[in-house]
C-alpha positions as CSV (number, residue, x, y, z in Angstrom):
1,M,11.7,-18.5,1.9
2,A,11.5,-14.7,2.0
3,A,12.5,-13.1,5.3
4,P,10.1,-10.9,7.3
5,L,10.1,-7.3,6.3
6,C,9.4,-4.0,8.2
7,V,8.0,-1.3,5.9
8,E,6.2,2.0,6.5
9,V,2.8,2.4,4.8
10,E,1.3,5.9,4.7
11,F,-2.0,7.2,3.4
12,G,-2.8,10.7,2.4
13,G,-5.1,13.0,0.4
14,G,-8.2,11.6,2.3
15,A,-7.3,7.9,1.8
16,E,-6.4,7.8,5.5
17,L,-10.1,8.1,6.3
18,L,-10.5,4.5,5.1
19,F,-8.0,3.4,7.7
20,D,-9.5,4.9,10.9
21,G,-7.9,8.3,10.1
22,V,-4.4,6.9,10.8
23,K,-1.9,8.2,8.2
24,K,1.3,6.2,9.1
25,H,1.6,2.6,9.9
26,Q,4.8,0.7,10.7
27,V,4.1,-2.7,9.3
28,A,5.9,-6.0,10.1
29,L,5.2,-8.4,7.2
30,P,5.8,-12.1,8.1
31,G,8.1,-14.3,6.2
32,Q,6.5,-16.2,3.3
33,E,7.4,-18.5,0.4
34,E,7.3,-15.8,-2.2
35,P,9.1,-12.4,-2.0
36,W,6.8,-9.6,-0.8
37,D,5.7,-7.4,-3.7
38,I,3.1,-4.6,-3.9
39,R,0.5,-7.0,-5.1
40,N,0.9,-9.1,-1.9
41,L,1.1,-6.0,0.2
42,L,-2.3,-4.7,-1.1
43,V,-3.9,-8.0,-0.1
44,W,-2.3,-7.7,3.4
45,I,-3.5,-4.1,3.7
46,K,-7.0,-5.1,2.7
47,K,-7.1,-7.8,5.4
48,N,-5.3,-6.1,8.2
49,L,-5.5,-2.3,7.9
50,L,-8.5,-1.3,5.7
51,K,-11.4,-0.5,8.0
52,E,-14.2,0.5,5.6
53,R,-15.3,0.9,1.9
54,P,-12.6,-1.3,0.2
55,E,-14.1,-0.3,-3.2
56,L,-12.6,3.2,-2.6
57,F,-9.1,1.9,-2.3
58,I,-8.9,-1.5,-4.1
59,Q,-10.0,-2.3,-7.7
60,G,-9.3,-5.9,-8.8
61,D,-5.8,-6.7,-7.6
62,S,-4.6,-3.1,-7.7
63,V,-5.4,0.3,-6.3
64,R,-8.2,2.3,-7.8
65,P,-7.5,4.8,-10.5
66,G,-6.9,8.1,-8.9
67,I,-4.6,6.8,-6.1
68,L,-1.0,7.8,-6.6
69,V,1.5,5.3,-5.2
70,L,5.0,6.3,-4.2
71,I,7.7,3.9,-3.2
72,N,10.6,5.6,-1.4
73,D,9.3,8.9,-2.9
74,A,9.4,7.5,-6.5
75,D,6.4,6.9,-8.7
76,W,5.6,3.2,-8.6
77,E,5.2,3.2,-12.4
78,L,8.9,3.7,-12.7
79,L,9.5,0.7,-10.4
80,G,7.3,-2.0,-11.8
81,E,4.0,-1.2,-10.1
82,L,2.4,-4.3,-8.6
83,D,5.6,-6.4,-9.3
84,Y,8.0,-4.2,-7.3
85,Q,9.6,-6.5,-4.7
86,L,9.6,-4.8,-1.3
87,Q,12.8,-4.3,0.6
88,D,13.2,-4.0,4.3
89,Q,12.5,-0.4,5.5
90,D,10.8,0.7,2.3
91,S,8.3,3.5,2.5
92,I,5.1,3.1,0.5
93,L,2.8,6.2,0.3
94,F,-0.8,6.0,-1.1
95,I,-2.3,9.4,-2.0
96,S,-5.9,9.8,-3.1
97,T,-6.2,12.4,-5.9
98,L,-10.0,12.0,-5.9
99,H,-11.9,14.8,-4.0
100,G,-15.5,15.7,-3.9
101,G,-16.7,19.0,-5.1
């Protein structure tokens, strides 16, 4: 069984507006059978943090195109994207690059 994890989840570039305007969240993820990965984290975020308009943040089982994801300041594409296994004290930053004109 995977141990509980504490991670920092941050939203920027306007994405924080979907989370009651709160940019930084210290998140305690409970222990579970499978190791925590970004895919599981997105489900947890949708259930526990996302306050409105999930279609602006989630598409399918991933984030919408136009949302940049950084894990410990590195592009998630370099780390396996949805399959990246979270480590205790990881920092995950979601930045919306979509802006109205």
